[in-house]
C-alpha positions as CSV (number, residue, x, y, z in Angstrom):
1,M,115.0,105.7,120.4
2,D,118.0,104.1,122.2
3,N,118.4,100.5,120.9
4,G,121.0,98.9,123.1
5,S,123.8,101.5,123.2
6,A,126.1,101.9,126.2
7,P,124.3,103.5,129.2
8,S,126.6,106.5,129.2
9,E,125.8,107.2,125.5
10,A,122.1,107.2,126.2
11,D,122.6,109.4,129.2
12,Q,124.6,111.9,127.0
13,I,121.8,112.0,124.4
14,E,119.2,112.5,127.0
15,G,121.2,115.3,128.7
16,S,122.0,117.1,125.5
17,G,118.6,118.6,125.1
18,L,118.6,117.6,121.5
19,A,115.9,114.9,122.0
20,G,112.6,115.6,123.6
21,T,112.1,112.0,124.8
22,V,114.6,109.2,124.8
23,L,113.0,105.8,124.7
24,R,115.3,103.0,125.9
25,G,114.9,99.4,124.8
26,P,116.0,96.5,126.9
27,G,118.9,95.8,124.5
28,N,119.5,95.7,120.8
29,L,116.1,94.7,119.5
30,G,117.1,95.2,115.8
31,Y,115.9,97.9,113.4
32,A,112.3,96.7,113.1
33,A,111.5,96.2,116.8
34,G,113.5,99.3,117.8
35,C,111.5,101.4,115.4
36,N,108.3,99.8,116.5
37,L,108.9,101.1,120.1
38,G,109.1,104.6,118.7
39,I,106.1,104.1,116.4
40,R,103.9,102.9,119.3
41,H,105.0,105.9,121.4
42,A,104.3,108.4,118.6
43,I,100.9,106.9,118.0
44,G,100.2,107.2,121.7
45,Q,101.1,110.9,121.5
46,N,98.7,111.3,118.6
47,A,101.4,112.1,116.1
48,D,100.4,112.5,112.5
49,Y,103.8,111.5,111.2
50,M,106.7,109.2,112.3
51,W,110.2,109.7,110.9
52,L,112.3,106.6,110.9
53,L,115.8,108.0,110.7
54,N,119.1,106.0,110.8
55,N,121.8,107.2,113.2
56,D,124.4,107.2,110.4
57,T,122.8,110.0,108.4
58,I,123.4,113.7,108.0
59,I,120.2,115.6,107.3
60,D,119.8,118.5,104.9
61,P,118.2,121.3,106.9
62,D,115.1,121.5,104.7
63,C,114.6,117.8,104.4
64,L,111.8,117.2,106.9
65,D,109.9,120.3,105.7
66,A,110.0,119.1,102.1
67,L,108.8,115.6,103.1
68,V,105.9,116.9,105.2
69,T,104.9,119.4,102.6
70,A,104.7,116.7,99.9
71,G,102.7,114.5,102.3
72,E,100.2,117.2,103.1
73,N,99.8,118.0,99.4
74,D,98.6,114.5,98.5
75,D,96.3,112.5,100.7
76,R,97.0,109.4,98.8
77,I,100.6,109.2,100.0
78,G,101.3,107.1,103.0
79,L,105.1,106.8,102.9
80,L,107.8,109.3,101.8
81,S,111.5,109.3,101.5
82,P,114.2,111.9,100.6
83,V,116.8,111.1,98.0
84,V,119.6,109.3,99.9
85,Y,123.1,110.5,98.9
86,E,126.5,109.0,99.6
87,Y,128.0,110.6,102.7
88,L,131.5,110.6,101.3
89,S,130.4,111.5,97.8
90,P,127.6,114.0,98.3
91,H,126.6,114.2,94.7
92,A,126.3,110.5,94.2
93,I,122.8,109.1,94.7
94,Q,122.7,106.0,96.9
95,F,118.9,105.5,96.7
96,A,116.0,107.0,94.8
97,G,113.4,104.3,95.2
98,T,113.0,100.6,94.6
99,V,110.8,99.1,91.9
100,V,109.3,95.9,93.3
101,D,108.5,93.5,90.5
102,L,106.7,90.6,92.3
103,P,106.0,88.5,89.1
104,G,109.7,88.9,88.0
105,E,111.0,88.4,91.6
106,R,113.1,91.5,91.2
107,R,113.8,94.6,93.4
108,P,116.0,97.0,91.4
109,T,117.2,100.0,93.3
110,L,117.1,103.3,91.5
111,T,120.1,105.7,91.7
112,S,118.8,108.5,89.5
113,T,116.1,111.1,90.2
114,D,115.6,111.2,86.4
115,H,114.2,107.7,86.2
116,P,110.6,107.7,84.9
117,A,109.3,105.9,88.0
118,V,110.6,108.8,90.2
119,L,109.5,111.5,87.8
120,A,106.0,110.1,87.4
121,N,105.3,110.3,91.1
122,E,103.0,107.3,90.5
123,G,103.2,106.0,94.0
124,R,104.6,102.5,93.3
125,L,108.1,102.8,94.7
126,A,109.3,100.8,97.7
127,L,111.3,103.0,100.1
128,W,114.3,102.4,102.3
129,G,113.9,102.8,106.1
130,T,117.0,105.1,106.1
131,A,114.9,108.2,106.4
132,L,111.3,107.0,106.0
133,L,108.4,109.3,106.9
134,V,105.3,107.4,107.7
135,K,101.8,108.8,108.0
136,R,99.7,107.7,111.0
137,R,97.0,106.3,108.7
138,V,99.4,103.7,107.3
139,V,100.2,102.2,110.8
140,E,96.5,102.3,111.7
141,K,95.7,100.3,108.6
142,I,98.6,97.8,108.1
143,G,100.3,97.7,111.5
144,I,103.9,98.1,112.3
145,L,107.2,96.8,110.9
146,D,107.5,93.0,110.8
147,E,109.9,92.2,113.6
148,R,110.8,88.8,112.2
149,Y,113.3,90.6,109.8
150,F,115.3,92.0,112.8
151,A,117.2,94.3,110.3
152,Y,117.2,94.6,106.5
153,V,114.4,94.1,104.0
154,E,111.7,95.0,106.6
155,D,111.4,98.4,104.8
156,M,110.6,96.7,101.5
157,D,108.0,94.5,103.2
158,F,106.4,97.5,104.9
159,S,106.3,99.4,101.6
160,V,104.7,96.5,99.7
161,R,102.1,96.1,102.4
162,A,101.4,99.8,102.3
163,M,101.0,99.8,98.6
164,A,98.8,96.7,98.7
165,A,96.5,98.6,101.2
166,G,96.0,101.4,98.7
167,F,98.6,103.9,99.8
168,S,100.9,105.8,97.4
169,T,104.6,106.3,98.1
170,R,106.9,109.1,97.1
171,V,110.6,109.9,96.7
172,V,110.8,113.7,97.3
173,R,113.4,115.0,95.0
174,E,113.8,118.2,96.9
175,A,114.6,116.4,100.2
176,A,118.1,115.0,100.9
177,V,120.0,113.0,103.5
178,F,123.6,111.8,103.4
179,H,124.1,108.2,104.5
180,K,127.2,106.3,105.7
181,H,126.0,103.2,104.0
182,G,126.4,100.0,106.0
183,S,128.2,101.6,109.0
184,S,125.5,100.4,111.5
185,L,127.0,96.9,111.2
186,G,130.6,98.0,110.7
187,S,130.8,97.8,106.9
188,Q,128.7,97.2,103.8
189,G,130.2,93.7,103.6
190,S,129.6,92.8,107.3
191,P,129.2,89.1,107.9
192,I,126.2,89.8,110.1
193,R,124.6,91.8,107.3
194,E,125.2,88.9,105.0
195,Y,123.4,86.6,107.3
196,L,120.4,88.8,107.7
197,V,120.1,89.8,104.0
198,T,120.3,86.1,103.0
199,R,117.7,85.0,105.5
200,N,115.4,87.9,105.0
201,E,115.4,87.5,101.2
202,Y,113.6,84.2,101.7
203,L,111.2,85.7,104.2
204,F,110.3,88.6,101.8
205,W,109.6,86.5,98.7
206,T,107.8,83.6,100.5
207,T,105.6,86.3,102.2
208,H,104.7,88.2,99.0
209,L,104.6,85.6,96.3
210,A,101.5,83.4,96.0
211,G,100.6,79.9,94.8
212,W,103.0,78.2,92.4
213,R,105.4,81.2,92.4
214,R,105.9,80.9,96.1
215,F,106.5,77.1,95.9
216,S,108.9,77.4,92.9
217,Y,110.8,80.2,94.7
218,R,111.8,77.8,97.4
219,M,113.4,75.6,94.8
220,R,115.4,78.6,93.4
221,Y,116.5,79.9,96.8
222,A,119.1,77.3,97.6
223,P,121.0,77.9,94.3
224,W,120.9,81.6,94.9
225,V,122.4,81.1,98.4
226,L,125.2,78.9,96.9
227,R,126.0,81.6,94.3
228,R,126.3,84.2,97.1
229,M,128.6,81.8,99.0
230,L,130.8,81.2,95.9
231,D,131.0,85.0,95.3
232,A,132.2,85.5,98.9
233,R,134.8,82.7,98.6
234,L,136.1,84.2,95.3
235,H,136.5,87.5,97.1
236,G,138.3,85.9,100.1
237,E,135.5,86.6,102.5
238,E,135.4,83.3,104.4
239,S,133.6,84.7,107.4
240,A,130.9,86.1,105.1
241,E,130.6,82.8,103.3
242,E,129.8,81.1,106.6
243,Y,127.2,83.6,107.6
244,I,125.5,83.4,104.2
245,A,125.3,79.6,104.6
246,S,123.9,80.0,108.1
247,G,121.3,82.5,106.9
248,G,120.2,80.2,104.1
249,W,120.0,77.2,106.4
250,D,118.0,79.1,109.0
251,A,115.6,80.3,106.3
252,L,115.0,76.9,104.8
253,R,114.3,75.3,108.2
254,G,111.9,78.2,109.2
255,R,114.0,79.9,111.9
256,L,112.6,83.3,111.1
257,A,111.4,84.6,114.4
258,P,113.3,87.6,115.8
259,G,114.7,85.6,118.7
260,S,116.0,82.9,116.4
261,S,118.5,85.3,114.6
262,E,122.1,84.1,114.9
263,A,123.3,87.6,113.9
264,G,125.1,88.0,117.2
265,R,126.8,84.7,117.2
266,R,129.3,82.8,115.1
267,P,127.3,80.8,112.5
268,R,127.2,77.1,112.8
269,S,127.0,76.5,109.0
270,G,124.7,73.6,109.6
271,R,127.1,71.9,112.0
272,S,126.4,71.1,115.6
């Protein structure tokens, strides 16, 4: 899937023979909508699996075989992920699953394959979209990625929706990818990333919390945004501070459709 790269780059990929089919979007649609183009194509080709793979990863040669084998051995599983290691520190684990605690409003990321939640294979871990293997049955039951997210947190939303529909998830300890974390937007602390993460945090929790908890979260969200802004200021990241403010302001006024994202523009920080 080519998601808005320069025409010459897409031509090079297509002419390399490394990709069977290159799908070209009309521009940068974001992670969610870009992946959805590929998912729809794969479903149309009667694929049993779809592998969402970031372009800033290096894949262990046995990774995909290990994922598919684990999926074939357990019909309950709908989503699978390899262990994600740091590209520059190949023995350091970047991601081994996320425990989503809806009542506690927490999403701690695991960085050890020895954590009980990973060892138990209990099927209740949310998975990153970095190298996410999706069974066809999941898409047929819950649909595709929520494009309102544009990028970031859509994988957590997709995982929670899959688990709510009765599917198990699995981090396959024998499978590995090496990830240049954050390089898709220039750096881990990219101001654009700060905007999207801030805005999408609100979308995630107001989607998956219910009743009083959803209402009360809205009151806690603004102080959380202010704390992120203060942290950015203390670290001298003035541009990030503005993008965090813009993301929070857009979230609170309901600017959550994919076309409303200000990720490609200088944030207004509430000013006209």
